[in-house]
Rosetta silent file (secondary structure, phi, psi, omega in degrees, C-alpha in Angstrom):
SEQUENCE: MNTLLDTEEWNRLRWQCRRGLLELDLVLERFLEKHCNRLHGERLSSFQTLLTYTDNEIWDLIRARTECRDVRFAEVVQWMRECLAPHSDVEDTAVGQTRKIPDLP
SCORE:     score description
SCORE:     0.000 S_00000001
   1 L     0.000   96.407  177.890    0.000    0.000    0.000 S_00000001
   2 L   -98.029   90.576 -178.680    1.946    3.021   -1.271 S_00000001
   3 L  -133.347  160.482 -178.410   -0.241    5.907   -0.236 S_00000001
   4 L   -82.623   -1.411  178.626    0.404    9.284    1.307 S_00000001
   5 L   -82.248  139.284  172.972   -1.847    8.477    4.244 S_00000001
   6 L   -79.085  173.411 -174.178   -0.286    7.520    7.535 S_00000001
   7 H   -57.940  -43.784 -178.662   -1.562    4.427    9.328 S_00000001
   8 H   -64.511  -43.302  178.988   -4.036    6.307   11.513 S_00000001
   9 H   -65.454  -40.886  178.986   -5.511    8.207    8.542 S_00000001
  10 H   -62.099  -45.230  179.038   -5.700    5.003    6.494 S_00000001
  11 H   -63.160  -38.944  177.683   -7.512    3.183    9.302 S_00000001
  12 H   -63.476  -43.368  178.952   -9.925    6.100    9.678 S_00000001
  13 H   -62.700  -44.684  178.171  -10.631    6.046    5.934 S_00000001
  14 H   -61.166  -39.411  179.265  -11.231    2.282    5.984 S_00000001
  15 H   -65.170  -39.214  178.794  -13.598    2.715    8.931 S_00000001
  16 H   -65.320  -22.075  178.623  -15.547    5.398    7.037 S_00000001
  17 L   -80.434   -9.329  176.300  -16.001    2.872    4.226 S_00000001
  18 L   -76.425  114.987 -173.366  -17.922    0.571    6.567 S_00000001
  19 L  -121.843  174.661  178.731  -21.515    1.181    5.546 S_00000001
  20 L   -80.906  -21.729  178.098  -24.983   -0.173    6.255 S_00000001
  21 L   -91.736  120.385 -179.563  -25.431   -1.611    2.758 S_00000001
  22 H   -56.275  -45.921 -178.372  -23.569   -4.880    2.278 S_00000001
  23 H   -59.238  -41.376  179.612  -23.183   -4.288   -1.449 S_00000001
  24 H   -67.804  -40.976  174.735  -21.682   -0.862   -0.825 S_00000001
  25 H   -53.298  -47.682 -177.026  -19.310   -2.291    1.798 S_00000001
  26 H   -65.637  -41.988  179.504  -18.025   -4.789   -0.751 S_00000001
  27 H   -66.386  -43.958 -179.429  -17.572   -2.229   -3.507 S_00000001
  28 H   -66.934  -36.808  176.017  -15.775    0.235   -1.221 S_00000001
  29 H   -61.620  -47.769  178.215  -13.524   -2.518    0.128 S_00000001
  30 H   -62.704  -40.606  178.426  -12.595   -3.530   -3.402 S_00000001
  31 H   -57.701  -48.252 -179.383  -12.143    0.134   -4.343 S_00000001
  32 H   -63.642  -41.503  178.679   -9.628    0.691   -1.538 S_00000001
  33 H   -60.998  -42.797 -173.441   -7.712   -2.468   -2.412 S_00000001
  34 H   -81.094  -34.390 -169.733   -7.513   -1.538   -6.075 S_00000001
  35 H  -119.206   10.487 -176.466   -7.017    2.233   -5.920 S_00000001
  36 H   -58.245  -33.761 -179.341   -5.343    3.030   -2.589 S_00000001
  37 H   -69.896  -17.483 -177.957   -2.108    3.990   -4.372 S_00000001
  38 H   -99.634   -4.822 -177.032   -3.971    6.587   -6.422 S_00000001
  39 L   -88.519   95.554  173.188   -5.799    8.225   -3.521 S_00000001
  40 L  -157.594  163.702  179.565   -3.988   11.423   -2.720 S_00000001
  41 H    58.426 -132.685 -176.622   -4.510   15.121   -3.196 S_00000001
  42 H   -65.678  -33.316  177.985   -7.767   16.060   -4.904 S_00000001
  43 H   -62.767  -45.123  178.351   -8.724   12.415   -5.530 S_00000001
  44 H   -63.093  -44.861  178.774   -8.501   11.653   -1.822 S_00000001
  45 H   -60.002  -42.580  177.949  -10.433   14.806   -0.988 S_00000001
  46 H   -62.286  -45.240  179.888  -13.137   13.859   -3.497 S_00000001
  47 H   -62.519  -43.943  179.302  -13.393   10.338   -2.072 S_00000001
  48 H   -63.000  -37.783  176.837  -13.618   11.651    1.490 S_00000001
  49 H   -65.395  -43.560  177.969  -16.367   14.053    0.430 S_00000001
  50 H   -58.755  -34.638 -179.541  -18.264   11.211   -1.261 S_00000001
  51 L   -69.050  -12.671  175.650  -18.078    9.266    2.004 S_00000001
  52 L   -82.656  -12.222  177.347  -20.113   12.035    3.678 S_00000001
  53 L   -72.320  160.071  176.398  -23.034   11.160    1.370 S_00000001
  54 L   -70.089  162.192  177.907  -25.681    8.721    2.531 S_00000001
  55 H   -54.818  -46.568 -177.626  -25.362    5.064    1.571 S_00000001
  56 H   -65.841  -35.864  177.648  -28.181    5.380   -0.944 S_00000001
  57 H   -65.238  -44.434  178.681  -26.658    8.473   -2.549 S_00000001
  58 H   -64.778  -46.354 -178.189  -23.292    6.736   -2.987 S_00000001
  59 H   -60.677  -41.033  178.596  -24.942    3.532   -4.213 S_00000001
  60 H   -65.030  -35.768  175.348  -27.017    5.456   -6.753 S_00000001
  61 H   -66.104  -45.030 -178.925  -23.860    7.138   -8.073 S_00000001
  62 H   -64.412  -41.577 -178.208  -22.048    3.806   -8.343 S_00000001
  63 L   -80.771   -0.789 -179.411  -25.026    2.138  -10.039 S_00000001
  64 L    63.054   26.980  173.311  -25.394    5.151  -12.378 S_00000001
  65 L   -78.794  -27.028  176.609  -28.949    5.714  -11.186 S_00000001
  66 L  -119.916  134.835  179.071  -27.856    9.271  -10.393 S_00000001
  67 L   -75.187  138.346  175.833  -25.643   11.224  -12.732 S_00000001
  68 L   -82.327  100.080 -173.902  -22.353   12.434  -11.279 S_00000001
  69 L   -87.226  -16.019 -178.299  -22.737   16.135  -11.972 S_00000001
  70 L   -96.233  114.542 -175.902  -19.643   17.315  -10.114 S_00000001
  71 H   -62.190  -23.749  178.381  -16.533   16.907  -12.277 S_00000001
  72 H   -63.478  -27.880 -176.075  -14.368   16.734   -9.136 S_00000001
  73 H   -98.248  -12.579 -170.567  -15.950   13.365   -8.309 S_00000001
  74 H   -55.476  -46.188 -177.595  -16.254   11.891  -11.804 S_00000001
  75 H   -64.967  -45.303 -179.033  -12.942   10.017  -11.827 S_00000001
  76 H   -66.221  -41.036  178.037  -13.400    8.520   -8.364 S_00000001
  77 H   -62.392  -41.128  178.050  -17.013    7.547   -9.099 S_00000001
  78 H   -62.148  -41.809  177.019  -15.867    5.825  -12.300 S_00000001
  79 H   -60.701  -41.376  178.576  -13.250    3.874  -10.324 S_00000001
  80 H   -64.532  -39.879  178.263  -15.959    2.812   -7.868 S_00000001
  81 H   -61.556  -37.650  178.543  -18.169    1.698  -10.763 S_00000001
  82 H   -65.398  -24.349 -179.547  -15.324   -0.456  -12.074 S_00000001
  83 L   -85.033   -4.248 -179.868  -15.213   -2.185   -8.680 S_00000001
  84 L   -74.813  -40.481 -173.258  -18.855   -3.224   -8.927 S_00000001
  85 H   -52.696  -45.413 -178.670  -18.418   -5.992  -11.498 S_00000001
  86 H   -64.743  -10.604 -176.892  -16.540   -8.481   -9.262 S_00000001
  87 H  -114.976   33.243 -178.287  -19.412   -8.317   -6.788 S_00000001
  88 L   -69.304  -25.325  170.762  -22.336   -9.035   -9.075 S_00000001
  89 E  -109.166  117.253 -176.065  -23.246  -12.031   -6.880 S_00000001
  90 E  -120.712  128.707  177.567  -23.403  -10.976   -3.237 S_00000001
  91 E   -82.027  128.254  175.576  -24.116  -13.298   -0.355 S_00000001
  92 E   -87.954   99.965 -174.019  -26.587  -11.874    2.122 S_00000001
  93 L   -66.665  -22.556 -179.175  -25.018  -13.105    5.342 S_00000001
  94 L   -67.418  -34.293 -178.401  -28.083  -12.168    7.387 S_00000001
  95 L  -118.710    0.113  177.084  -30.211  -14.780    5.646 S_00000001
  96 L    69.153   27.643  179.917  -27.516  -16.986    4.090 S_00000001
  97 E  -118.166  156.522  175.235  -28.718  -16.433    0.539 S_00000001
  98 E  -104.326  131.462  177.139  -27.004  -15.187   -2.580 S_00000001
  99 E  -119.007  150.843 -179.183  -28.671  -12.434   -4.530 S_00000001
 100 E   -91.176  127.244  173.254  -27.871  -11.176   -7.974 S_00000001
 101 L   -96.883  124.047 -178.243  -26.992   -7.500   -8.350 S_00000001
 102 L   -60.560  148.675  177.433  -27.868   -6.366  -11.875 S_00000001
 103 L   -68.096  158.349  176.237  -25.010   -5.201  -14.080 S_00000001
 104 L   -63.041  146.775  178.717  -24.559   -1.524  -14.778 S_00000001
 105 L   -66.852    0.000    0.000  -26.533   -0.257  -17.744 S_00000001
């Protein structure tokens, strides 16, 4: 993990990625694994701002149900969308079932 964040900041960021929506948790976890080296400066600031949004607002951006109108967030949102594909089948641990998440349009 070659990032400009120190350990405490990194742990705080990972904690902020823990959400109430399982699907969102999985996408954000994958996002951090894949893009942590690219999160610095304005990209990091954009990601941190996105994390202040509600779960449904973030999920709608990732699923392209809501258009990303702010150009500052466009790159980070696109990276998050790319992290959706590996999680198209998500196990619902609360009920022990697997549900299909539709692919992006």
